[in-house]
C-alpha positions in Angstrom: -214.9 84.9 150.7 -216.7 87.3 148.6 -218.3 84.5 146.6 -219.2 82.3 149.5 -220.6 85.1 151.5 -222.3 86.8 148.5 -220.6 90.0 149.7 -222.1 93.0 147.8 -219.6 95.5 146.3 -220.4 98.3 148.6 -219.9 96.0 151.6 -216.6 94.6 150.3 -215.3 98.2 149.6 -215.1 98.6 153.4 -212.0 96.2 153.3 -210.2 98.4 150.9 -211.3 101.5 152.9 -209.8 99.8 156.1 -206.5 98.1 154.3 -203.3 99.4 155.6 -200.5 96.9 155.5 -198.2 99.4 157.2 -195.6 96.7 158.3 -194.9 95.5 154.8 -191.2 95.3 154.2 -190.5 93.7 150.6 -186.7 93.5 151.6 -187.6 91.4 154.4 -189.9 89.3 152.3 -187.1 88.8 149.8 -184.5 87.9 152.4 -187.0 85.2 154.0 -187.5 83.9 150.5 -183.7 83.7 149.6 -183.0 81.9 152.9 -185.8 79.6 152.3 -184.1 78.6 149.0 -186.9 80.1 146.6 -185.9 80.8 143.0 -188.7 82.8 141.9 -191.8 84.5 143.4 -195.2 85.0 141.8 -197.2 87.9 143.5 -200.9 88.6 143.4 -201.5 91.6 141.4 -205.3 91.3 141.1 -207.4 88.6 142.6 -211.0 87.6 141.7 -212.4 90.6 143.8 -210.7 93.0 141.3 -208.5 94.8 143.8 -205.3 96.0 142.4 -202.2 96.2 144.2 -200.5 98.7 141.8 -201.3 102.3 140.8 -203.1 101.3 137.6 -204.7 104.1 135.5 -207.6 102.1 134.7 -209.7 101.6 138.0 -210.1 103.3 141.4 -210.2 100.0 143.1 -206.6 100.0 144.0 -204.1 100.2 146.9 -203.1 103.7 146.1 -206.6 104.7 147.2 -206.4 103.0 150.7 -205.2 104.2 154.0 -201.6 102.7 152.8 -201.6 104.9 149.8 -198.7 103.4 148.0 -197.9 100.9 145.3 -196.5 97.7 146.7 -195.6 96.0 143.5 -192.5 98.1 142.3 -190.8 97.8 145.6 -191.3 94.0 145.7 -189.9 93.6 142.1 -186.9 95.8 143.2 -186.2 93.9 146.5 -186.6 90.3 145.0 -184.5 91.0 142.0 -181.7 92.5 144.2 -181.8 88.9 145.8 -181.5 87.4 142.3 -185.0 85.9 142.6 -187.1 85.9 139.3 -190.3 87.7 139.3 -193.8 86.3 138.3 -197.2 88.0 138.5 -200.6 86.4 139.2 -203.4 88.3 137.4 -207.0 87.2 137.8 -209.1 87.3 134.7 -212.0 87.1 137.0 -213.1 90.4 138.4 -216.2 90.8 140.4 -215.8 94.6 140.8 -215.6 95.7 137.1 -218.9 97.0 135.9 -218.7 95.4 132.5 -217.6 91.9 133.8 -221.0 89.9 133.2 -222.8 88.0 135.8 -222.6 84.0 135.9 -223.2 81.4 138.6 -220.0 82.3 140.5 -220.5 86.0 140.7 -221.0 87.2 144.4 -223.7 89.7 143.3 -225.6 87.6 140.8 -229.2 87.5 140.3 -230.2 83.9 141.3 -232.1 83.0 138.2 -230.6 82.5 134.8 -233.2 84.8 133.3 -232.2 87.3 136.0 -228.7 87.2 135.1 -229.3 87.4 131.3 -231.5 90.6 131.9 -228.7 92.1 134.2 -226.2 91.4 131.7 -227.7 93.6 129.1 -226.1 96.5 130.6 -222.6 94.7 130.6 -220.0 94.4 127.9 -217.2 91.8 128.1 -215.6 93.4 125.0 -215.1 96.5 127.3 -213.7 94.4 130.1 -211.3 92.5 127.6 -209.8 95.8 126.7 -209.5 96.6 130.4 -207.5 93.6 130.9 -205.3 94.4 128.0 -204.8 97.8 129.1 -203.6 96.8 132.6 -201.3 94.1 131.3 -199.4 96.8 129.2 -198.6 98.5 132.6 -196.5 95.6 133.9 -192.7 96.0 133.3 -190.6 93.1 132.3 -191.3 89.9 134.2 -190.4 86.3 134.0 -193.7 84.5 134.6 -197.5 85.5 134.0 -200.0 83.5 136.0 -203.6 84.0 134.4 -206.4 82.7 136.6 -208.9 81.2 135.6 -211.2 79.6 132.9 -214.3 77.5 133.5 -217.5 76.7 131.4 -219.1 80.2 131.7 -215.9 81.9 131.0 -213.3 80.7 128.4 -211.2 81.9 125.6 -214.1 83.6 123.7 -215.2 85.5 126.9 -211.5 86.6 127.7 -210.4 87.0 124.1 -207.6 84.9 125.1 -206.1 84.8 121.7 -205.9 88.5 121.5 -204.6 88.9 125.1 -201.8 86.2 124.5 -200.8 87.8 121.2 -200.4 91.1 123.1 -198.4 89.5 126.0 -196.0 87.8 123.5 -195.6 90.9 121.7 -194.6 92.9 124.7 -192.7 90.1 126.4 -191.3 87.4 124.2 -189.2 85.8 127.2 -192.3 85.4 129.4 -193.7 82.2 130.7 -197.4 81.9 130.7 -199.7 79.4 132.5 -202.4 77.4 131.0 -205.5 78.8 132.6 -206.7 81.1 129.7 -208.5 78.3 127.9 -205.7 77.9 125.1 -204.9 74.4 125.6 -206.0 73.7 121.9 -202.8 75.9 120.9 -199.3 75.4 120.7 -198.4 79.2 121.7 -201.0 80.1 124.2 -199.5 78.4 127.2 -196.0 77.2 128.6 -196.7 75.0 131.5 -199.6 73.2 133.2 -200.9 74.1 136.6 -202.2 71.4 138.8 -203.4 72.9 142.2 -203.6 71.5 145.6 -202.6 68.1 144.7 -199.6 66.2 143.6 -200.0 64.3 140.2 -199.4 60.6 140.1 -196.9 61.0 137.4 -195.5 63.6 135.0 -198.4 65.4 133.4 -198.7 64.8 129.6 -200.5 66.6 126.8 -201.1 64.2 123.6 -198.7 61.7 125.2 -195.8 64.2 125.6 -194.5 65.2 129.0 -194.9 68.9 129.3 -193.4 71.6 131.9 -195.6 71.9 134.9 -195.9 73.8 138.1 -197.9 72.8 141.1 -199.5 75.5 143.3 -199.8 74.6 147.0 -200.3 76.2 150.2 -199.2 76.0 153.9 -202.8 75.3 155.3 -205.5 72.9 154.3 -207.4 75.3 151.9 -206.8 78.8 152.1 -204.6 80.9 149.7 -204.9 84.0 151.8 -204.2 84.8 155.5 -206.8 83.0 157.6 -206.5 83.6 161.3 -208.7 80.7 162.5 -207.4 77.9 160.0 -205.3 75.3 162.0 -205.0 72.6 159.5 -201.4 73.5 158.6 -199.1 71.1 156.8 -196.0 70.4 158.8 -192.6 71.5 157.7 -191.7 67.6 156.8 -194.9 67.3 154.6 -193.9 70.5 152.7 -190.4 69.1 152.3 -191.7 65.9 151.0 -194.1 67.7 148.7 -191.2 69.5 147.2 -189.2 66.4 146.7 -192.2 64.5 145.3 -192.8 67.3 142.7 -189.3 67.4 141.7 -189.3 63.7 141.3 -192.0 64.0 138.5 -190.4 66.7 136.8 -192.3 69.7 138.2 -191.7 73.0 140.1 -193.2 73.8 143.4 -195.2 77.3 143.8 -195.7 77.4 147.7 -198.2 80.0 148.7 -198.2 82.1 151.8 -200.9 84.7 152.6 -199.4 87.6 154.5 -201.5 89.3 157.4 -203.3 92.5 156.9 -200.5 94.3 158.5 -198.2 93.1 155.8 -196.2 90.5 157.7 -195.8 86.7 157.8 -197.3 84.9 160.8 -195.3 82.8 163.1 -196.5 79.4 161.7 -195.3 80.5 158.1 -191.7 81.8 159.6 -191.5 78.6 161.4 -192.0 76.5 158.2 -190.0 79.1 155.9 -187.0 78.3 158.6 -187.6 74.5 158.3 -187.5 74.4 154.6 -184.5 76.7 154.5 -182.6 74.6 156.9 -183.3 71.5 155.0 -182.4 73.2 151.7 -179.1 74.4 153.0 -177.7 71.0 153.0 -180.0 69.2 150.4 -180.4 71.9 147.6 -178.4 69.5 145.4 -181.2 67.0 145.3 -183.6 69.8 144.2 -182.0 72.5 141.9 -181.4 71.4 138.4 -183.1 68.0 139.1 -186.0 66.2 137.7 -187.4 62.7 137.2 -184.9 59.7 137.3 -184.3 58.3 133.7 -186.4 55.4 132.7 -184.7 52.3 133.8 -184.1 53.1 137.4 -186.6 51.6 139.9 -187.6 53.7 142.9 -186.8 51.9 146.2 -189.7 51.1 148.4 -190.8 54.1 150.6 -188.3 56.4 148.6 -188.3 59.2 145.9 -185.9 59.7 143.3 -184.6 62.8 141.8 -181.8 63.1 139.1 -179.4 65.9 137.9 -178.6 65.2 134.2 -175.6 67.5 134.2 -173.9 66.1 137.2 -175.2 62.6 136.5 -176.2 62.2 140.4 -179.0 60.3 141.6 -180.8 61.4 144.8 -182.8 59.0 146.9 -185.0 60.7 149.2 -185.8 58.2 152.2 -189.4 58.7 153.4 -189.1 55.9 155.9 -185.7 55.1 157.3 -184.9 51.4 156.9 -183.9 49.3 159.8 -180.7 47.8 158.3 -180.3 48.4 154.7 -181.7 49.9 151.7 -182.5 47.6 148.6 -181.9 49.2 145.2 -183.2 46.9 142.5 -181.6 47.8 139.0 -178.8 49.9 140.4 -176.2 47.0 140.1 -173.0 48.3 138.1 -174.4 51.9 138.0 -172.9 53.3 141.3 -169.3 54.9 141.7 -169.9 56.3 145.0 -172.5 56.9 147.7 -173.1 59.3 150.6 -175.5 60.7 153.0 -176.0 64.2 151.5 -176.5 66.0 154.7 -172.9 65.2 156.0 -171.1 63.7 153.0 -170.5 60.5 155.1 -169.8 57.5 152.8 -172.2 54.7 152.5 -171.1 51.3 151.1 -172.9 48.7 149.1 -172.7 45.2 147.7 -174.4 43.2 145.1 -176.5 40.1 146.2 -175.4 37.3 144.1 -178.1 34.8 144.9 -181.8 34.8 146.0 -182.1 34.6 149.8 -185.5 33.6 150.6 -185.2 32.9 154.2 -182.0 34.0 155.7 -182.0 36.4 158.6 -180.2 39.0 156.7 -182.1 39.9 153.6 -185.0 37.6 153.2 -186.7 39.8 150.3 -183.5 40.4 148.2 -183.0 38.9 144.9 -180.0 38.1 142.9 -178.7 41.4 141.3 -180.0 43.7 143.8 -177.8 46.4 145.2 -177.9 46.2 148.9 -176.9 49.4 150.8 -176.3 49.0 154.7 -177.4 52.2 156.5 -176.9 53.4 160.0 -179.5 52.2 162.5 -180.4 55.9 163.5 -182.1 58.2 160.8 -179.9 61.3 160.2 -181.3 64.2 162.2 -182.9 66.0 159.2 -186.6 66.3 158.0 -186.2 64.1 155.0 -182.7 62.1 154.5 -181.2 62.0 151.1 -178.5 59.5 149.8 -176.5 61.0 147.0 -175.3 58.5 144.3 -172.6 59.4 141.9 -173.3 57.2 139.0 -170.9 55.5 136.6 
């Protein structure tokens, strides 16, 4: 918003002066996340506007100088850890509040011309800003993930001193996982996972031809990562569940964003979707946790997604469109020991088509060797039905 509306620092400070999330309850947040099925949280510590959500020593633009007057970060970490949920921090390298952060084409308070920006930047020093970031990153206790955001042509690893910053991060926290937005894709040590945003890749992302860990960040509504009162283009619960299944079917993790209100609560639309995802996960979590893309050689049935657990050797068929009579599983012949609907553990039978059947009233599209699985006429009463296959 600050960039789109070209908001001045002085005008934007009004929001900090008014900010009072008095209903913020991190214990309730953590309980909601646990019930939804989340395994880790990534909390925004500082966004592009430069406002800090903890009592940092290095700027006055922070939550302890608002009417709320308290650090929100440590109580959140304590609450989520109490629920067994891992902790990640989002930290914006972009900072439109810092006096040494140089003007570019994205800065809300930028001079309009390149010449004007160059002149204004004579009084700004990115090396001082680089040290500011390093100082702030030393204030974080042990966490599991750091989501740095983000690089673009005007600001890359040279402007951030990403090499120095990542060396410091690795030294302080050798166990940490770091995203790939610090413009260090040319290194083998400067990032741990890719971060596609607001779309699902067509296939498992690769670097130099090798599949790599990845995490997609998505949100409930059509575009906003913050609370947006007048945004009504929300994804349905079923869309979100399908997105989760598709992400896992391609070897990824799903980071689902929710923007709390200015009072520190989740709005009803978010609670409704949390509840719906949690209800589905309660009986279908085996198709998500510990799962990844199906091994090569298994063909995904039409209108389905496949997830696979290599430890339990079980395959999960997420049925996007419930078939009228039977599900065709090409390439599964001789590979299935037992089959059941995951939501109620009711058995499903199957047989192998022994000849091509081009025109009969039963299976006109089946081929010799296809595994045919008759299914109930009525779709199971769940958002996304899943068939669990125990493989030979």
